[in-house]
N, C-alpha and C positions, 0 to 999 in steps of 0.2 A: 471755544468750540460752540456751535449753535445748539439747537434743540436736540434732545436725546434721540438716538436711533431706536426705532421700534423693533424689539426682539421677541420672537415667538419660540419658546422651547418645546420640543416634543421628546418624549422618552425614547421612542424608537421609530424609524422610518426606513424605507428602502434607500433613498438618498435625499439629502436636503436639496440637491439640484432639482430632482423630480418634484419634491414637495412644493418648491417655489413655482415651478412651471405649471403645476396643477391649479394654483391660485393666483396666477400672475395678474389677472384683471382686478383682483380684490386688494392686493397689497400696494402700499405707497412706495414711491421712490426711496431707495436706501433701506427698505425693510429687510430684516434678517430672520431666517429660520435656522435654528440650531437643534441638533439632536444629541442626546446622550449616547445613542448608538445607531449606526447606519448598517442595515443588513446588506446593502449593495452599493457602498460608497465607491465613487468612480474617481480615477485620476486621469491624467492626460492620455489620449489615444487608447482608451479602453483598459488602462491599467487599473487594478483594484487598490483602493485605499484601505490599509489595515490599521485599525486603532482599537485599543481596549476601551470597554464601556465605561463612561464617566470619567476617564482619565485625561482626555484631550479635548480640543475644540474642533468640532466638525460642523461647519455652518455654510450657508450661502446668503449672499447679499444681492438684492435686486436693484438694478439700475434701469430707470426708465428715461426715454428720450422723447422730446416733443412737448406737447402741451402740459403734461403732468410730470415732467421730469427735467432732465438736463437739455440744453440746446441741442439741436440736431447734430448728429455726428455721422460723417460718411463712413461706409464700411471700410474704405481704404485707410481710415485713420483709427481703426479699432485697437491697434496696439497701444494706444494711449491708456486704455483701460488696464492692460497688463502693467504698464509703467506705474500708474497710480496705485494699483493694488499692492505691488511689491514694495513700493516706497512706503505706503501706509503700514504694512506689516513690519518692515525693518525699523521704521520710526517707533512703533510700539515696543518692539524688542529692545531697542536702544534705551527706551525709558526704564526698562528693567535691568539695565547694565549688561545686556547681552548684545554684543556687537556682531552683526551679521552682514552677509553679502548676498547678492542676487545671482544665482546660477541661471544663466540664460536658458530658456526664456523667462521662467517664473517660479523656480524653486528658491527657497531661502536656506542658506547654508550658514552654519556656525563652524568656522574653519573648514575642515573637509567633510563635515557631516551635515546631513539634511535634517532640518527641524520643521520645515513647512513645505507643503505642496499646494498647488492650485489647479483648478479646472475652470476655465472661463468659456461659457457658451453664449454665443450671440444669436439673436433672432432679428432677421433683416426685414425691412420694408423697402423693397426695390434697392436703391444704392445707399440707403441710410439704415442705421441701427434703430430698431424699435425698442428692444430690451437687451440687457446683458445680465446673465446670472453668474455671479462670481463665487465659486465654491472654494473654500479654504479648509485645509486640514493642518492644524498646528499641534505638534506634540508638546503637551504641557507637563503632566505628572507621570507619564509612563516611563518606567526605567528598564523594563525588559521587553525585547522586540522579537518578532518571529525571525528565524534564521534566514529567510529569503530576502529580508531587507538588508541591503549591503552596508549602509553607513548611516544609520539613524541616530538622532540624539533628541533631547527634549529640554525644555526650560528647567525642569527639576534636576535632570542629570547634570546640567551645566552649573546651576547655582546652589544645588543642595536644598532648595526650598520646596515646599508644597503650596500649591496655588488653589484658590477657589475659582473654578472654571467659569462660573457665571459672572463673578466680579470682573474677571479678566476679559471676558467677551464684551462687557459693557465698555471697558477701556479701549479694547482693540477696535470695536465697531466705530467708536468716535474718531480714532486715528484714520481708519479707512474712509469714513465719511468726509473728513477734512481733506484728505488727499484727493478724493474724487471731485469735491467741490472746487479745489484749487486748480485741478487739471481740466475738468470738463465744464465747469460753471461759466456763466455768461461773462464774468469778469475774471476769467481764468488767468492764472499766473504761469502756467506750464511748469510749475516747480518740478514735477516728476520727470519731465523731459531730460533735464540735466542730471538730476539726482539718480535716475535709473542707471545711466551710463557710469557715473562716478562710483557707484556701489557694486558694479559687476564683479563677480567672482573671477579671480585670476586675470583681471584686466591688466594689460601692459606687462604681463609676465609670459615668457616663452614656456610652452608646454606642448606635449604631444596630444593630438586628437585622432580619433578614428573616423575615416570617411565611410559612412554606412553602406554606400552603394557597392563598394568592392573590398572593404576591410583594410584599405591602405592607410598608412599613417601620414599625418601632416603635423610638422612642428611649426608652431606659430604663436602669435600673441593676439588676444582679443583687443581690438582698438575702438570698437563702437558697435552700434546697432542701427540699421536703417530705419526710417520712419515706418516702414511696413513690417519690421520685426526681424529682418535678416541679420544674423551675426556677422561681423566683419573681422576676419583674421588675416594678419600679415605675417608672411614667413621671413626668414632671416635675409632673403634677397630683396625684401621690400615689395614683393608681389602681394596683391590684395585678393582675397577670396571671400565670397559671400555664401552663406548657407542658410537654408530654411530649417525649421524644427524637424528633427529626425533624419536630417541629411548628414549630421556630424554628431559625434558623441565625445564627451570628456573621458579621459583616462585618469581615474582617481585612485 
């Protein structure tokens, strides 16, 4: 791996996403802001991220595009960031002997339990990305969770070990940086493109899903994801359906 990622730790903040955005012009590409506690941590579509102080990793990594960062990336190709981020996290967890899958679009699951969530916020310059702020919440040492969380787990719950969160962030940030460089860099190998689909949770298995618009059920199997991030589900008749985020939900 190349030079070490620059990591800034803060004891407490509203959210690391907001902390990065406040200093976006000051920070270099791939810089990380991590918090021991977030007062207003955010998840996808306004969900709140709940984490115990000092027990987990809550951080955001800044991606820059153009002169001081990665080559230009069209807004239509932004799902590559999700692919790289999820592959980077699962690579890191795999190095800890924790074999995980990617629950479309960007949750990380150990078996049927969630260990990691993400919030990716992109800032556009016309039809191209100017910046991306990749927020990650990884359950590390927490063993007890609020009852409103349906199916959480953590690294410690899985392995029985206790981890130094600062040491683990150093390692995880390197895995993420490598995944982004391989996927978005000028000599990109698009490793994440294939690996993302290969690691999808419940891929090629028939399960029931709920169609959010009307609450009806669809039995089918995930066969892939479009370049724009739509999940592709095929039913037993061989009919293909495509859904955007929040248009369909898993039944777990």
